[in-house]
N, C-alpha and C positions, 0 to 999 in steps of 0.2 A: 670374446665371444662370451666366456662365461660371466664377465664383467656387462655385459647389457644388461640394460634396466625388463625387469617381466613386462610386455606388452601385456595391455588388458585387454580379456573377452568381452568383445562385443556385446556377444549376446542375442540376445533380442530386438536390438537397438541397429540392429543391420535391415530391420523393416521397417519401410516411414513410414505407415499406418503404425504401428506398436510407441513410435516418437511421440505421435500428435497423441495417441491413447494418454500417455504418460503427466501430457501436458493439460488434457483435459482432466486428468486426475487429482491432480496439481492445482487446479484450478479451481476444483472443487472444495480442495479443502482451503484454499485463498475464502470461499466462499463463505463455511464456516467460521472463517479466523473472525470476517466481519460482520457476520449472524451474531455473533458471541460479544463483539468489541459495540457493535452499536445499536443493540437491545435497550442499551441502558437508555439510548437519545430521545430516542419515544416515549419512555420512560420517567423522566424525568420530571414531568409535572405530577402525576398522580404519585412518583414517592417526593417529590419535593413537600407536596400537601399532607403526604400520612408523616413522614418526619419531621416537617415544619424546618427546611433549610433554605438556605441561602443561595443567589447564583454564585457565589464565591465558593460554594459550598459545592456547588453542583458541575463548577467549574474543574474543582481539584479531584472532583471524582470522574469524571469522563475522559481528565488533559491529566492537569501533571504528574498525580500521583501514578496513575498509571502509566504514562509516559515514562516517570522515571524509571518505577522497576521493569519496565520492559526493554530500555537503552540499559540496564544495565547490567541484564542478566543476556543479552542479545548478543555481548561480545566475548564471553566465554565460551555461549554455546555452538556461535560461527564457529571461533576455533576449532571445537571438537568438528564440527561438518566439514573442517577445510580436510580433516587426517581421518575421517571415516564414514563409517556408512550414513550417509544422508537420506535415503529411506526411513529407516529404524528412526531416526532423531525427530523427522518430522509426525511418526507416527504414534512414539511417545506424549511430544509437545499438544497435540489434534488430542490423546484421552485425556491429559491435562487440564487443557482450558475449557472442555467443553463438561468437563465433571465438575467443573469452580462454576461454572456461568449457571447450573443445574441449583450448587447451592447456595448460587444469590438468592435462590426463594424462598430459603430460612431464615434469610435476612431479617431481627427485629429492631436494628438500630441502625444508627452512619457506618459505624465502628465495624461494625459484622457486613455490613455491606460495602466496606472499602477492606475490607481483608479477601473478600470472596472477589474482588476488581481487579488485587493485588494476584492471585493467583495465576485468576486468565493473564495478566502480563505475563507474568513468567513462564507459564503453556505458550504463547503466542511469542514468544520472543523467539523459538524453534522452530515458527515455519518458514516463515519469508525466506531466513538468508540460504539455508543447506535448499530449498526450491529453488531461487535464484540460480543454485552454482549448479545445480543437474542442468537444465533448463539453455544454461548457458554453453554446457558439454554435450546436448545432444541439437544442440540450432546454430547454426555457422551464422557468421558476423552478419549477412546478409540480411537474415532474419533474425537477428537475433532480439532485436526491439518490434519486429511484431508478435515472436511467441512469447516475448517478457508480457507485453499490452493484455494479450490475451487470459495469460493467465494473471496479471489486475485487475481486470473485468471483476475478480472475485469480490475485490471494491463491491460493486458496486450492485454485484447478485445479490453480494451479502447483506448492502443496506437493504437493497430491496425486502428483501424476506424477511430481515427485521425488521422492516420499518413494517408492514404489512401485519406483519404476525404478534408483535407487542404491542400495538394501535388499537385491533379489533381483540383480542384477546384481554389487555387494561381495561378497554370500554367498554364489553361484556362479561369479564370476569374479573381477575385479580393482576398488579403487575405480577405478584407472583409465581402465579402460576406460567407464564409467558419464559420469564426463565428453565423452568421444569422446559418446557414445550420447545425452546430453541435447544439447550444444551444437549438431551440424552439425544436425538441423530449424529451428533460429532463423534461418541464411541463408536458407534458402528460403522461408520463411515470407513473409520479408522481398520479396519477389520479389511474393507475392500483394498485400502492403500500397499495395507502390508501383505497379503497376500498374492496382489494380483502387479504391481509395481517392482520391478526390478531394480536394485541399485546402477547409477550411468556410471558409464566406463571414461574415468576424467581424461579429457581432451578429445573424443570420443572425434565432435564437430570441425575440429581444426586436425584432424589426423595425426597427431601428435603421443608420444607416449613420455611417462613424466622421467624426470632424471633426479630431480632435488627433493626434502619433504617439503612439507607446508611452512611456508615462514611465520615468522611471529606474529602477534598481535602489533607489537609496535614497527617490525620491519611490514607491513602491508601500511599501514598507516603512515607510514614516514613517505614511501614511495606516492598517496595519493595527496598527504598536506604538502609533497613538494610539487604539485601539478596543481597552478595557477587557477587555470580552467577549472579543474575538482574545486578547487576551495568556492570559487564561489558561484559555482555549481551545486554547489551543498547548501548553501547558504540562501540561494535561490527556492532550491529548491525546501527548504526550513519555513519559509517566509511563503512558501504557495501554500503549502501545506498548513502552513497559519491561519490564510485564511480560509481553507478549505475545511480545518476542524470546526475554526471558530462558528461558520456561519451552519457548518451542518451538523453540529451539536446544540446548536440555538434554533434550529433552526421548526423544529414542531414549538418548543415555547413562544418564537413570533409571530408565529400564526395562530396557536391558540389565544394568545395575549392580546395582540394589538389588533385581528380579525375575529378573534371571541369565534373560531369552527371549533366543530370536535373534532379532539383524537383521533376518531378510529378514520376522519373524512378527511381528515391531513395525511396519516399517516399513505395514505389510496394516492394522492397524489405525488406525493414524494417516492412512494415506493415505484411508480410511474416513473418520475423524473431520474430515477434511476438507471431504468435502461435504454435513454438516453446516455447517463452517464457512462455506462457500458461502451456504448458505442464510441463515445469520444475517448474512453482509455485506448479501444482498440486504431482507432485513427493516430491516435498521436502515437502509437509503435509504428504502425504501417505506413503512413507519410514521413515517417522520421528514414526510413528504412530504404525508399524508394528517393528521397532526395542527399543524404549522407554522400551517395554512391558518387553526386558532382561535386559535393562541395559538403566535409564535414563540421561545417559551423552549424548546419539543420538540428545539430542534436540538441543545439540551445532555442536554436532559433523558434524550432515547431515550439517550446513552453515558453517563450513569450510575446510571440504572434496570439497562441491561445489566452495569455492572461492578461493581457491587452485589450482583445476582445472581449473579454466575461464582463468587465466594468462597469460599462454603459448600463446594461441588462440588470445587472446587479441594483445598481441604482433606484432601476425603474421600481426593481423590485420593494425594499425598503422607502421609497415615496409614495408609492402610490395607495390609495385608497379603498383600489377594487381587488376584492381577494380572488377573484378569480384570473384578472388580467397577472398580480402574481404569484398563481401558483403557476399557471401556466407559460411563466418564464423561467421557472426553474428549470424547464425542460432546453431550454438554450446553455441555462448557465451550466450543467449538468454536462449538456456538451460538449462547450469550448472551455472550460477550467479541470475534465479531467484528462487531459490530453500533455500532463506535462510527464507522468512518472515513469512512464517504459523509455521516452529518450534519456531521460536520466542516469537508469538501471545500466541499461544497454552503453552508453556513455563511460560509467567504473567500472563497467565489468571490463573494458576496450584498453583503458589504462594500467591495468593489472594481468600478472600469471594468470597459470590454470588455478592453482592453488590458494590465487588470494582471491579466488572470487564469493565466496558466501563470506569474508573477513568483508572488500572491499564493498559486500550490500548490509554487511551492518554497521562499517562505519558511518557510510550515508546515513540509515536508515536513523541509527545515530542520533545523527546532526537534526536528521527531518523531523523526528519523533519531540527532540526536546524543544525545538523551536516552534515546530507546529502542532502535534498529540501536545503536550505538556503548557506549553504557554499563549495557545488559541483561544481554547472554550474558556482559562482561567483569567486571560486577561477582556473578550466580552466579556465575562461572571462580572471581575471586578467593575469596569468599566459603567455596565449595566448597575450593578449598586449603588454610582457614585452618582448616577444619575435619577436614579429610583426620585430621591426627594421632590425633584423639580418635574419630570418627564411621566410618571409616575408610569401605568403600563405599557406606554409608548420609551420608556427608559434601556430596554432592548433591541428596538428600532433603530433609535438614534446609536447606540454603542455598535451596534453592527455595521452602522456606515463609515463611521467615525476611522473604525481601525480597517475596512478593506480597503477604502480610497488610499488610506498611506502609504498600506504593507504592501499595496497592488503593484504600486508606482518603485515601493523601494525594491522588491523582487523582481524587476523587470531589468532595473541598475545591475544586476549583479547575473544574471543571463547575458544580460549585452558586455560584461568585462570576460566574462569566462570565454566569450566567443572571440575575443579576441587573442588565445594561445591555445586552443584546442587541439589546432592540426600539427602545433609544434610538440604539446604533447604528448598526442598518441602516434607520435612518432617515436618518442621515447620508450612506450610501454615495453616493459620488461619484455625478454621472452628466456623462460629457464627450462622450455621444450626442446628434442629434435623428433624430426620427421620419424615418422611409422607406415611403413607399409602394410603390418595386419591393422592397423584399425581405421583403413581411411572407408569413409562412405561413399557405397560404392553407387557406382557414377550412374546409375538409374534411377536411384531414389536420394539422391542426390541432392541438401537443398541449397538451390543458388537459383539465382532470379532465371537462369536460363531453362532449366529441364521440371522443378516445383516451383509455383510463387504460394504456396500455401490457398487460405479461402482467399479466392479473390472476388 
C-alpha cells in the first residue's frame, strides 16, 4: 500500500460549474493571445506606408519570424507544462506577450518592431499547450472536442477585437496607440487567472492516477510520429492553417488595395465575420464529438469536408468586383473554414497518454505553425511581389487565388490519408495510468452524453 502513487486532490473540479468556469477563463486567455497576435494584421497597411516595407517583409513579420520563435519556444515550455503547474505557466506567458505587444507601440523601425513581435511569440508559446492539457484533464473524451472547440473560439473573438480596435484606432489616431490599447488589459487579466483558477488534477476526466513521470520530448514525438494518421493529420492541419493565415493576414490589405475601402470599414466587416468563425470553431468540435461515437474517422472527415466547402466561396471573394458581395461571403468562409482545429487537437490528445498532452499539442502546433503561420503569409506575400510588376494593385488578389486553390486540394488529400489508419492508431494509444476511485467524476456531474451534454 505504501508504494501506491498519491491520488490527486480533485478540489473545486468536482463541481461541474467550476470546470466550465475554468474553460471560459482559459478561452479568455486565448482571446488575448489572438488579439495581440492579429493586431498586426489590420495595422499592416499603415505600418507598410510609414516604414516603407514590402509584402515579403510583412509576411516575415506576421508569419515566418513569429512562427519560428513560437514553435521553438513551445516545445520546451510544453515539456515543463507536462511536469509542472500549468496554471502558473499560462499566467507568466500572458504577462510576457501582453507587455511585448504594448512595447511594439514604441517601435520606430522594422528591426525594433520585429524584436517586439519575437517577444510576443515567446510569450504566446506558453499559452495553448498547457491550456489544452488542462482542458483534456477536466473534460471526458466524449466532450473533449467540444471543450477544445470552445477554447479555440478565442482565435475568432481575439481576431474580432483586434481587428475592430486596431482598424478604428489606426484610422483616427495612430497604429502605435493600438498596440498599447490591446496590450495592457492582458496583464490585468493574468491576475484573474492566477487567483481564481486552480491547477487541474491530471487524469481527472479519465478517473485515473499517474504512475509514471512525464515522458521526454523524444518519447512523445516518437509515439505521435509512428502513427500514420497523426503524420497525415498534422500535415493537413498545417496546410489548413497555411490557407487560413495566408488569407487572413492579407485580407485587410486585399480589401484596401483591390476595392479601395477604408481600413476602419474593412475591420468592422472582418470582425463581424469573426463571429461566424467562432461559431464554425465550436461546431467543428461539437459535431465531431457527436459523429466520432459512430465512427472515429469523423475526426478527419469533419475538417476535410469543411475545407472543400470553403473553396468555391473563396474564389468568388477574390474574383468579384463587388466589394459588398466579397465582404459578405467572408461570413461563410469564416464559418466553414474554422471547423478544423478542435477535431485535430482532440485526436492528437486521444493518441497519447496523460503526461503527453501538452507535448502532443506542442508537436502538432510546431508542424501547424511552421507550415501555416510561418509559410502561409510569407508565400502569399512573395507571390504578390512577383506579380506586382504586371498585375499592379491586384497582385495580391491573384496571389491569394493561386495559393488557396493549390493548397486546399493538397490539404484534403492528407485528411483522407489520415482517415485510413486512424482507428488502428487510436487502438494503439498508450495507457500508463491506473484507475482511481478517488478522482472519479461524480455521477451527477459527469460530463457524458447521457448526463451533461454541455451547451446545446
